[in-house]
N, CA, C and O of each residue as an XYZ file, in Angstrom:
480
protein
N     192.839    155.606     65.095
C     194.127    156.054     65.539
C     194.911    156.479     64.298
O     195.143    155.677     63.394
N     195.310    157.733     64.267
C     196.078    158.274     63.152
C     197.379    158.849     63.661
O     197.401    159.516     64.695
N     198.457    158.603     62.953
C     199.760    159.185     63.272
C     200.154    158.975     64.738
O     200.748    159.860     65.354
N     199.826    157.814     65.292
C     200.206    157.522     66.669
C     199.426    158.310     67.696
O     199.882    158.461     68.829
N     198.251    158.821     67.327
C     197.412    159.589     68.251
C     196.091    158.858     68.393
O     195.483    158.459     67.399
N     195.651    158.684     69.620
C     194.382    158.008     69.877
C     193.326    159.038     70.221
O     193.507    159.844     71.133
N     192.245    159.013     69.503
C     191.123    159.915     69.746
C     190.207    159.233     70.757
O     189.686    158.151     70.484
N     190.005    159.844     71.912
C     189.183    159.239     72.951
C     187.712    159.310     72.545
O     187.067    158.273     72.393
N     187.185    160.496     72.372
C     185.845    160.702     71.804
C     185.921    161.992     71.010
O     186.920    162.709     71.062
N     184.877    162.275     70.289
C     184.889    163.499     69.487
C     184.883    164.750     70.368
O     185.268    165.823     69.905
N     184.454    164.635     71.627
C     184.390    165.774     72.528
C     185.677    165.983     73.322
O     185.844    167.011     73.978
N     186.584    165.011     73.262
C     187.797    165.095     74.068
C     189.001    165.381     73.185
O     188.914    165.373     71.957
N     190.098    165.628     73.824
C     191.340    165.961     73.155
C     192.017    164.689     72.666
O     191.926    163.646     73.314
N     192.693    164.770     71.530
C     193.478    163.645     71.053
C     194.708    163.493     71.949
O     195.339    164.479     72.328
N     195.039    162.234     72.283
C     196.153    161.948     73.180
C     197.195    161.130     72.415
O     196.840    160.168     71.735
N     198.465    161.495     72.515
C     199.489    160.683     71.852
C     199.418    159.236     72.342
O     199.224    158.984     73.531
N     199.575    158.305     71.428
C     199.440    156.889     71.734
C     200.383    156.451     72.855
O     199.976    155.708     73.748
N     201.618    156.897     72.817
C     202.587    156.506     73.852
C     202.121    156.953     75.235
O     202.266    156.213     76.207
N     201.564    158.159     75.328
C     201.050    158.657     76.608
C     199.852    157.822     77.056
O     199.738    157.473     78.231
N     198.973    157.507     76.130
C     197.797    156.686     76.434
C     198.225    155.327     76.977
O     197.689    154.865     77.984
N     199.182    154.689     76.321
C     199.650    153.376     76.756
C     200.327    153.453     78.122
O     200.170    152.552     78.946
N     201.072    154.516     78.362
C     201.704    154.701     79.663
C     200.646    154.836     80.750
O     200.774    154.243     81.821
N     199.608    155.609     80.480
C     198.526    155.781     81.460
C     197.819    154.453     81.726
O     197.476    154.155     82.871
N     197.601    153.665     80.697
C     196.960    152.361     80.890
C     197.818    151.472     81.788
O     197.289    150.780     82.657
N     199.146    151.484     81.585
C     200.043    150.687     82.420
C     200.020    151.184     83.865
O     200.055    150.380     84.796
N     199.963    152.479     84.055
C     199.903    153.043     85.406
C     198.615    152.605     86.109
O     198.648    152.213     87.276
N     197.498    152.669     85.411
C     196.218    152.251     85.991
C     196.258    150.764     86.331
O     195.807    150.366     87.405
N     196.789    149.942     85.434
C     196.901    148.508     85.704
C     197.778    148.249     86.929
O     197.445    147.416     87.772
N     198.897    148.967     87.023
C     199.795    148.806     88.171
C     199.104    149.227     89.462
O     199.231    148.557     90.487
N     198.377    150.329     89.411
C     197.641    150.818     90.575
C     196.635    149.769     91.046
O     196.536    149.502     92.243
N     195.896    149.178     90.123
C     194.905    148.172     90.485
C     195.568    146.932     91.075
O     195.055    146.351     92.031
N     196.706    146.521     90.511
C     197.431    145.377     91.042
C     197.931    145.654     92.459
O     197.845    144.788     93.330
N     198.446    146.847     92.688
C     198.915    147.221     94.023
C     197.750    147.222     95.008
O     197.886    146.728     96.128
N     196.614    147.768     94.605
C     195.430    147.767     95.473
C     194.997    146.354     95.813
O     194.655    146.068     96.960
N     195.009    145.460     94.816
C     194.626    144.072     95.074
C     195.576    143.414     96.063
O     195.141    142.674     96.946
N     196.867    143.678     95.921
C     197.837    143.101     96.841
C     197.671    143.661     98.253
O     197.793    142.926     99.233
N     197.393    144.959     98.355
C     197.160    145.557     99.673
C     195.909    144.989    100.319
O     195.883    144.734    101.523
N     194.874    144.793     99.516
C     193.643    144.190    100.039
C     193.913    142.802    100.584
O     193.451    142.452    101.670
N     194.663    142.008     99.828
C     194.981    140.660    100.271
C     195.802    140.707    101.553
O     195.540    139.951    102.488
N     196.785    141.583    101.598
C     197.618    141.712    102.792
C     196.776    142.118    103.996
O     196.932    141.574    105.089
N     195.885    143.076    103.783
C     195.013    143.531    104.866
C     194.112    142.392    105.336
O     193.919    142.197    106.536
N     193.571    141.652    104.392
C     192.697    140.534    104.723
C     193.447    139.460    105.493
O     192.968    138.970    106.515
N     194.608    139.102    105.004
C     195.400    138.057    105.649
C     195.851    138.500    107.036
O     195.901    137.691    107.962
N     196.179    139.780    107.182
C     196.618    140.306    108.480
C     195.509    140.189    109.520
O     195.764    139.816    110.665
N     194.293    140.504    109.127
C     193.180    140.503    110.077
C     192.609    139.100    110.272
O     192.312    138.695    111.395
N     192.456    138.367    109.178
C     191.758    137.081    109.251
C     192.695    135.878    109.227
O     192.256    134.748    109.438
N     193.987    136.111    108.971
C     194.967    135.043    108.810
C     194.654    134.136    107.628
O     195.071    132.978    107.608
N     193.924    134.651    106.647
C     193.548    133.842    105.493
C     193.114    134.742    104.349
O     192.732    135.893    104.563
N     193.175    134.212    103.129
C     192.622    134.948    101.995
C     191.182    134.511    101.730
O     190.606    134.818    100.686
N     190.615    133.791    102.694
C     189.244    133.300    102.589
C     188.393    133.874    103.709
O     188.898    134.250    104.767
N     187.087    133.933    103.452
C     186.126    134.397    104.455
C     185.247    133.233    104.884
O     185.013    132.302    104.114
N     184.768    133.294    106.108
C     183.806    132.291    106.535
C     182.437    132.639    105.938
O     182.268    133.681    105.306
N     181.482    131.760    106.149
C     180.147    131.910    105.548
C     179.473    133.215    105.997
O     178.897    133.935    105.181
N     179.548    133.505    107.272
C     178.905    134.706    107.813
C     179.484    135.975    107.176
O     178.737    136.855    106.748
N     180.806    136.062    107.116
C     181.442    137.240    106.526
C     181.141    137.354    105.035
O     180.928    138.453    104.524
N     181.124    136.228    104.346
C     180.820    136.247    102.907
C     179.397    136.759    102.669
O     179.164    137.539    101.746
N     178.457    136.325    103.492
C     177.077    136.798    103.333
C     176.984    138.294    103.615
O     176.263    139.010    102.919
N     177.703    138.771    104.626
C     177.709    140.205    104.917
C     178.341    140.997    103.776
O     177.808    142.018    103.340
N     179.476    140.512    103.306
C     180.204    141.193    102.242
C     179.384    141.266    100.961
O     179.300    142.317    100.327
N     178.781    140.142    100.587
C     178.003    140.088     99.344
C     176.591    140.635     99.520
O     175.884    140.876     98.541
N     176.187    140.829    100.767
C     174.838    141.300    101.096
C     173.791    140.344    100.512
O     172.846    140.754     99.837
N     173.998    139.064    100.797
C     173.082    138.017    100.343
C     172.761    137.106    101.520
O     173.436    137.119    102.549
N     171.724    136.327    101.337
C     171.356    135.344    102.342
C     172.044    134.019    102.092
O     172.825    133.871    101.153
N     171.743    133.072    102.938
C     172.362    131.758    102.875
C     172.058    131.033    101.561
O     172.945    130.419    100.969
N     170.820    131.104    101.115
C     170.426    130.418     99.878
C     171.143    131.003     98.675
O     171.645    130.258     97.833
N     171.200    132.324     98.578
C     171.873    132.964     97.444
C     173.365    132.638     97.444
O     173.947    132.402     96.386
N     173.984    132.625     98.620
C     175.401    132.280     98.697
C     175.610    130.847     98.222
O     176.571    130.565     97.506
N     174.734    129.957     98.607
C     174.812    128.571     98.153
C     174.688    128.501     96.628
O     175.432    127.770     95.974
N     173.741    129.266     96.064
C     173.556    129.282     94.607
C     174.803    129.813     93.892
O     175.225    129.258     92.878
N     175.388    130.885     94.426
C     176.591    131.462     93.818
C     177.761    130.483     93.874
O     178.566    130.402     92.946
N     177.839    129.752     94.965
C     178.901    128.760     95.114
C     178.679    127.596     94.157
O     179.602    127.149     93.477
N     177.463    127.123     94.115
C     177.136    125.971     93.265
C     177.331    126.288     91.789
O     177.760    125.427     91.021
N     177.017    127.524     91.382
C     177.156    127.919     89.982
C     178.616    128.207     89.611
O     178.943    128.348     88.432
N     179.489    128.294     90.617
C     180.893    128.568     90.364
C     181.230    130.048     90.297
O     182.366    130.411     89.993
N     180.253    130.912     90.579
C     180.503    132.352     90.541
C     181.374    132.799     91.710
O     182.089    133.797     91.611
N     181.315    132.060     92.817
C     182.138    132.337     93.990
C     182.981    131.095     94.256
O     182.454    129.988     94.364
N     184.292    131.287     94.360
C     185.200    130.166     94.632
C     185.230    129.871     96.124
O     185.168    130.770     96.963
N     185.328    128.587     96.424
C     185.448    128.171     97.820
C     186.664    127.262     97.982
O     187.211    126.730     97.016
N     187.060    127.110     99.232
C     188.108    126.169     99.582
C     187.414    125.035    100.305
O     187.099    125.144    101.490
N     187.178    123.958     99.599
C     186.451    122.836    100.178
C     187.317    121.872    100.954
O     186.877    120.769    101.280
N     188.546    122.267    101.257
C     189.469    121.362    101.940
C     189.159    121.212    103.421
O     189.565    120.235    104.050
N     188.448    122.168    103.970
C     188.100    122.091    105.386
C     186.674    121.581    105.513
O     185.977    121.431    104.509
N     186.241    121.318    106.716
C     184.886    120.835    106.937
C     183.831    121.859    106.541
O     182.790    121.507    105.988
N     184.104    123.116    106.823
C     183.168    124.186    106.476
C     183.704    124.919    105.259
O     184.911    125.137    105.148
N     182.819    125.303    104.341
C     183.316    126.028    103.165
C     183.822    127.421    103.537
O     183.224    128.119    104.357
N     184.927    127.805    102.922
C     185.467    129.147    103.052
C     185.407    129.791    101.682
O     185.644    129.130    100.671
N     185.097    131.057    101.643
C     184.831    131.761    100.389
C     186.001    132.681    100.051
O     186.401    133.518    100.860
N     186.544    132.515     98.847
C     187.720    133.276     98.450
C     187.360    134.754     98.325
O     186.439    135.122     97.597
N     188.097    135.588     99.042
C     187.827    137.020     99.091
C     187.858    137.648     97.702
O     186.962    138.413     97.345
N     188.880    137.331     96.921
C     189.000    137.944     95.593
C     187.849    137.532     94.682
O     187.410    138.318     93.843
N     187.366    136.327     94.837
C     186.236    135.862     94.044
C     184.961    136.630     94.415
O     184.166    136.987     93.545
N     184.782    136.874     95.704
C     183.623    137.649     96.161
C     183.693    139.083     95.635
O     182.681    139.656     95.230
N     184.888    139.649     95.647
C     185.080    141.011     95.123
C     184.709    141.079     93.637
O     183.982    141.971     93.199
N     185.229    140.113     92.880
C     184.965    140.108     91.443
C     183.484    139.934     91.149
O     182.968    140.517     90.195
N     182.801    139.144     91.952
C     181.361    138.980     91.769
C     180.649    140.322     91.937
O     179.817    140.694     91.109
N     180.977    141.047     93.009
C     180.317    142.337     93.248
C     180.622    143.338     92.133
O     179.732    144.057     91.679
N     181.862    143.380     91.700
C     182.235    144.297     90.609
C     181.473    143.917     89.339
O     181.011    144.783     88.596
N     181.351    142.617     89.103
C     180.590    142.139     87.952
C     179.109    142.482     88.031
O     178.425    142.530     87.009
N     178.614    142.722     89.245
C     177.210    143.115     89.441
C     177.009    144.619     89.284
O     175.901    145.132     89.444
N     178.110    145.321     88.966
C     177.994    146.753     88.703
C     178.413    147.667     89.841
O     178.324    148.888     89.716
N     178.868    147.096     90.945
C     179.348    147.929     92.043
C     180.737    148.448     91.711
O     181.536    147.749     91.087
N     181.022    149.671     92.128
C     182.340    150.247     91.867
C     183.389    149.567     92.746
O     183.074    149.031     93.808
N     184.620    149.599     92.293
C     185.713    149.018     93.071
C     185.845    149.717     94.416
O     186.174    149.089     95.422
N     185.586    151.017     94.427
C     185.678    151.781     95.669
C     184.618    151.326     96.670
O     184.901    151.180     97.859
N     183.397    151.104     96.182
C     182.313    150.634     97.038
C     182.646    149.255     97.609
O     182.467    149.007     98.801
N     183.132    148.363     96.746
C     183.482    147.011     97.163
C     184.590    147.058     98.213
O     184.542    146.337     99.210
N     185.579    147.906     97.981
C     186.686    148.045     98.925
C     186.188    148.533    100.286
O     186.594    148.011    101.324
N     185.317    149.525    100.275
C     184.801    150.078    101.529
C     183.968    149.040    102.276
O     184.053    148.943    103.500
N     183.171    148.272    101.553
C     182.374    147.224    102.194
C     183.292    146.178    102.831
O     183.033    145.705    103.938
N     184.353    145.827    102.127
C     185.310    144.856    102.657
C     185.977    145.389    103.922
O     186.127    144.667    104.907
N     186.368    146.641    103.886
C     187.016    147.237    105.060
C     186.064    147.300    106.249
O     186.492    147.142    107.393
N     184.791    147.527    105.994
C     183.802    147.517    107.085
C     183.794    146.164    107.791
O     183.741    146.097    109.019
N     183.848    145.091    107.011
C     183.860    143.749    107.596
C     185.139    143.531    108.397
O     185.107    142.959    109.486
N     186.263    143.989    107.850
C     187.524    143.837    108.570
C     187.508    144.620    109.887
O     188.007    144.143    110.906
N     186.929    145.825    109.856
C     186.836    146.626    111.086
C     186.019    145.889    112.146
O     186.373    145.882    113.325
N     184.934    145.278    111.716
C     184.089    144.518    112.652
C     184.870    143.348    113.246
O     184.742    143.061    114.437
N     185.667    142.679    112.439
C     186.460    141.543    112.936
C     187.523    142.020    113.927
O     187.823    141.330    114.901
N     188.086    143.194    113.676
C     189.114    143.725    114.584
C     188.521    144.087    115.928
O     189.208    143.992    116.946
N     187.263    144.499    115.960
C     186.615    144.877    117.212
C     186.438    143.666    118.125
O     186.444    143.805    119.348
N     186.280    142.482    117.538
C     186.005    141.271    118.320
C     187.225    140.729    118.973
O     187.156    139.714    119.665
């Protein structure tokens, strides 16, 4: 970074640092808004920020054993306060993103599950 200008790559244009920082804040704000909308949508449909076992397996596209392993390893957060484990939606999302899935793909998969719940 020279003279308040950030060079993205040698093939791209130099961007003033202030503009770059503003864009980063906008992207962060956009992601935060999306996360809040996802939570609101989830809570509206399911009355909770948690998923049951069946929905978590569908969302993560895993079987019962793998879900148990993810829970036991702490990769997926659960709410153990009830008799049956409930899986925190945001934790499941972060797991999928960490596995290399795009945020858009994860969002669409989540919405598919919500649509199925609305049909019932």
